[in-house]
N, C-alpha and C positions, 0 to 999 in steps of 0.2 A: 338627743328627743326619744324619750322613755317611750312614747308610744309607737315608736316607729321599731325600737328594739323589741319591744312585746310581738309585735307581727311577725318580726324575725325570726323569736324564737318558736312561735307557733306555728307560724304557715310557712315560713322558708326551710329550704330541702338543700343540703348539702349534695351534689349531685358524683362528686368527685371532681379531678383536675382542676380544682381552684371553683368551678361551676358553681353559683347559688341559683337556685331557682325559686325566685318571689313573683311569679305569673300570678296570683290569687288576688294580689293587692297593687302591684306597681308596672308588671310587664306586658301581660296578656289582658288580664282583670284588672282594672285600676279603680281601686276607692277614692273617688272624687273628694270626700272629706278630708281623707289623709293627706292628699298629692297637695291640696290646697295649703294646707298648714306646712307641709313642707316647702311650699314654693316662697310661704311667708317668712319661713325662717331663713331660704338661703337669700330671699332679696333683703333681710334684714342684716345681714351678715356683708352683703353687697353694695348698701345704701350709697354709703360716701364714694362711692367708685365713678360717680357720674355716668354711668351705662347708657347706652342710644340703642342698644340692640341685644338679645339674648342667641345664641347660638348654641346647636344641636345636630345631631347625626339622628336621622329616621329611624327606626320609630319607637325604640324605646324609652329614647330622651325627650320625646316630644311633650307628655305631661309634664314631667316637672318642670323644663324650659316654658311652656307656656304659662305655668301658676307662678313662675318665678317673674317674669315677664309681665303678668298681669299686677304682681304686687308693685312692679318698678313702674308700672304705667309708660312699658315701651313695647315695640313689636318683637316676635320671635321670628327667629330664621331657621328652618332646618336646613341641614345638607342632605340632597338626596341621593340616592343609590341608582336610581336606574334613571335615566333622562325623560321627560317626558317632552312629546311634540309641541308645548309652549316653551319650553327653555330656549334660550339663543342659543345659536351656534357656540360662539365664545363664552365659555365658561372658567371658574376656578374650578380647578380638580386637585383631590390629594387622594391619597392610599391608604388604607388601614387594615391591619390583620382584624378578622374579626373572629372573636373567642369562641364565639357560640356555631356560628356557621362553617368555621374553618375555610380558609384561603383568603386572599385580598380582596378587598370592596374599595370602588371608587365612592368617594364623598364628593360632591358638586352642588355649588351655588353659583347662580345668576349672579354679574355684576352689577343689574340693576337693584340688589337689595344687601351689597357689603360693600363700603366702600372708604376711601380717604379719611372723611368725617366721621364715621363710626367708630365708639369706643363699646368694644365686644366684652360682654361676659358669657364663656361658656359653661355649658349647664347640661350635664349628662346623668343618667340613673346610677351608673357605677364608674368609678375609678377602679382599675384592676392593674394593671401592665402600662396604662396610660396613653397605650398606640392610637385609639380611637380620639381620643383628645389632644393629643399631639398632633394629628391629622387635622382635627379640626383647627388648632393653632397656627397651623401652616396654612391653611384655608384664611385665615384672618392677616398673616405676614403677606400673603399673595396680595390680597386685596387693599392692603396698604393701610386697613385700620388699624386702631391701637385695641391691643388685650388688655384689661384690666383685671381679670379675674377667672379662677375657674372654680366651678361649685360641681359637687356630686351631691346625691342620693345617699349614696351606700359607698365607704372606699372598704376595699380588702386589701390592707397594708401589708399583708405577706406577699403579694405580688408585686412591691417595689415601685409602683408608677409613681408615686409622689414626689420620689427623689428627681425624675425625668422632669416632671412638670414644674418643680419649683426650679429647677435652671432657667426657667421662662422669666422669671422674676417679677411675676405677679402673686397675688393671694392665692392660694389653694386650700378650699374649705370642702370639707364633708358633713354631712347631716348626723351621720352615726358612720364611727370606723369599727372595722372588725379585723382583730389582730392575728386570731386563729376559728378553724372551723374544722370540725372534725365529727363525721357522723351522726350530725344532728344538733353538736354544741357548738355555739357561737361565743366568744370573748370578744367584749369590745375594749375598746383602749381606754376608754374612763373607768372601766370596773378590772383592769388589769390586775392591778395590786391587792384588790378588794378581797 
């Protein structure tokens, strides 16, 4: 998706240690037109998977998960990091390391929104090491739902997460894949040999 690559080139910031700041259009401020097109692209790639729910982690994954779910006409469920008083006592819980916050975070989903009859597509803003997405896949497994695919807006291939996720045996897709980034220069997978 050329539009997304152009925005990353223009507005993305390499903060070092593998952290890509895209706060001006995806993570803090969201460009609604762009994120709708991203959701449509992800939905196009997973349309044949008979998805019944889209799952993500709060908060950065919500926008792309919502637009993907909208394009697929299914509900979106997001794993909470803090338990609200409205959540039942018994919940599905998995832990994931946070790349940007440091340390482990709990991801929680209520059993009333994820269960054995669901065919789940996981959508997140980034595919990096794969740890957050692996924790989401663990939630799908705990709930006895069926994982049917994994999608990300931006993959940082140099962090190796795809290899871990491909072991789950479902399609793994990213709208754009960055194979290298260094001091504001981004190399995308489809432009690598160009």
